[in-house]
C-alpha positions as CSV (number, residue, x, y, z in Angstrom):
1,M,84.5,53.6,28.6
2,S,85.7,51.2,25.7
3,T,83.1,50.1,23.5
4,P,82.3,46.2,23.1
5,T,83.9,44.8,20.3
6,V,81.9,42.7,17.7
7,A,83.2,39.3,16.2
8,P,83.7,40.1,12.3
9,T,80.9,37.8,10.6
10,T,81.5,35.6,7.4
11,T,79.3,36.9,4.6
12,L,78.9,34.2,2.1
13,A,77.9,35.0,-1.7
14,D,74.6,33.7,-2.2
15,T,75.3,32.6,-5.5
16,R,72.8,29.2,-6.8
17,L,73.6,26.6,-9.1
18,L,70.5,25.3,-11.5
19,L,72.3,22.7,-14.2
20,L,70.6,20.3,-16.1
21,A,72.9,17.4,-17.7
22,Q,71.5,15.6,-20.6
23,E,74.6,13.7,-22.5
24,A,76.7,11.5,-20.6
25,S,79.6,14.4,-21.2
26,E,77.6,16.5,-19.1
27,L,77.9,14.1,-15.9
28,P,81.5,14.9,-15.2
29,L,81.0,18.3,-14.0
30,L,77.9,17.8,-12.1
31,S,79.8,15.0,-9.7
32,S,82.7,17.1,-9.2
33,L,80.1,19.8,-8.1
34,L,78.7,17.3,-5.6
35,Q,81.9,15.5,-4.4
36,D,81.7,15.2,-0.5
37,A,78.0,16.2,-0.4
38,T,76.4,14.9,2.6
39,V,73.0,13.1,2.7
40,R,71.0,10.9,5.1
41,P,69.4,7.7,3.8
42,I,65.9,9.2,4.9
43,D,66.7,12.2,2.4
44,V,66.9,9.8,-0.5
45,A,63.4,9.5,-2.2
46,W,62.6,7.0,-5.0
47,D,59.0,7.6,-7.0
48,A,58.9,4.6,-8.8
49,R,55.5,5.4,-10.8
50,G,57.3,9.0,-11.9
51,H,60.5,7.4,-12.2
52,R,62.4,9.8,-10.7
53,L,64.9,9.5,-7.6
54,V,65.9,12.7,-6.0
55,L,68.6,13.3,-3.2
56,L,69.0,16.3,-1.1
57,V,72.1,17.0,-0.1
58,G,74.2,19.4,2.0
59,R,76.4,20.2,-1.4
60,Y,80.2,21.7,-0.3
61,R,80.3,24.6,-2.5
62,W,83.9,23.8,-4.5
63,E,83.1,26.8,-6.9
64,Q,83.2,29.1,-4.0
65,H,86.3,30.0,-2.3
66,D,84.7,30.5,1.2
67,Q,84.4,27.0,2.7
68,S,80.6,26.7,2.8
69,R,78.1,24.3,1.9
70,I,74.2,24.9,0.5
71,R,71.1,22.7,0.6
72,T,71.1,21.5,-3.1
73,A,68.6,18.9,-4.6
74,L,69.8,16.4,-7.3
75,R,66.6,15.1,-9.2
76,I,67.6,11.8,-11.7
77,D,64.3,11.4,-13.8
78,H,63.8,8.7,-16.1
79,V,65.2,6.4,-13.9
80,L,63.8,2.9,-14.6
81,R,65.0,0.9,-11.4
82,V,67.0,1.6,-8.2
83,E,69.5,-0.8,-6.7
84,R,71.2,-0.5,-2.7
85,R,74.3,-1.9,-2.4
86,G,75.9,-1.5,1.7
87,W,72.5,0.7,2.1
88,P,71.9,1.6,5.9
89,V,68.5,-0.5,6.5
90,P,66.5,0.8,9.5
91,P,66.1,-1.4,12.5
92,P,63.3,-3.8,13.2
93,A,60.4,-2.0,15.3
94,S,60.6,-4.2,17.7
95,S,64.8,-3.1,18.3
96,A,63.7,0.4,20.6
97,G,66.5,2.0,21.3
98,A,68.6,1.0,18.5
99,H,70.8,3.1,15.8
100,D,68.7,4.3,13.5
101,P,71.0,4.1,10.2
102,T,68.5,6.0,7.9
103,H,69.9,9.1,10.1
104,T,73.4,8.0,9.1
105,V,75.4,10.6,7.0
106,L,77.0,9.4,4.0
107,A,79.3,11.4,2.0
108,L,78.9,11.0,-2.0
109,L,81.8,10.1,-3.4
110,A,81.3,10.1,-7.2
111,M,78.5,10.1,-9.8
112,T,79.7,7.5,-13.0
113,L,77.9,6.6,-16.1
114,D,78.2,3.5,-17.7
115,G,76.2,2.3,-20.1
116,D,72.4,2.7,-19.0
117,F,73.9,2.3,-15.3
118,L,74.7,5.8,-13.4
119,T,76.1,4.9,-10.2
120,L,76.4,7.2,-6.9
121,D,78.9,6.2,-4.8
122,F,79.0,6.9,-1.0
123,S,81.2,6.8,1.5
124,G,81.1,3.7,3.7
125,G,81.1,1.3,0.6
126,A,77.4,2.0,0.3
127,S,76.2,2.9,-3.5
128,L,73.0,3.0,-5.7
129,R,72.7,2.3,-9.0
130,L,70.4,3.4,-11.2
131,T,68.8,2.0,-14.6
132,L,68.2,5.2,-16.9
133,E,66.2,5.4,-20.0
134,V,68.1,8.4,-20.6
135,V,70.1,11.2,-19.2
136,D,68.2,13.6,-17.2
137,V,70.3,14.8,-14.1
138,T,69.0,18.1,-12.5
139,L,71.2,19.9,-9.7
140,E,69.3,22.9,-8.2
141,D,70.9,24.7,-5.1
142,L,67.6,25.7,-2.5
143,S,69.2,27.3,0.4
144,S,71.3,30.3,1.4
145,P,74.8,28.8,2.1
146,W,76.2,28.4,5.4
147,V,79.6,27.9,6.4
148,A,81.3,24.9,6.5
149,R,82.9,23.2,9.6
150,S,85.8,22.1,7.7
151,R,87.3,21.8,4.2
152,P,86.5,18.0,2.7
153,S,89.9,16.4,2.0
154,H,90.9,12.8,1.2
155,D,93.8,10.6,1.3
156,A,96.3,9.5,-1.1
157,A,96.1,6.1,-2.5
């Protein structure tokens, strides 16, 4: 009698990042770690009174060699204003059955600082432009990692 074989399981290192950028020179590192993070518009919260923008993203763990993602909070404090361009807008309540773009998944392509303006560029031409009082950006991994379906790739221009 043979014993059943069990497929090997992938064990992912549960290493979590907690990084703070308070200088312009520290933002490129956070941008590179966040490249290809997936986010739904519904997971972006702007607290105008608290001067804070928070995004909950599925971050591809470029720093690991195990093709995985992790749930990550990107918190940007001291935000004076947020402008959206090409941002998915939910349909009016009267549009029963219409696709709700707040459930669209966007990929974060880059985060760049130009003077007092921090721009987050997403796939599909969407972007957020933040007016900052000071640079105060926190990246915090919140969950255990999971195996990613694929490794993000980019076509050469």
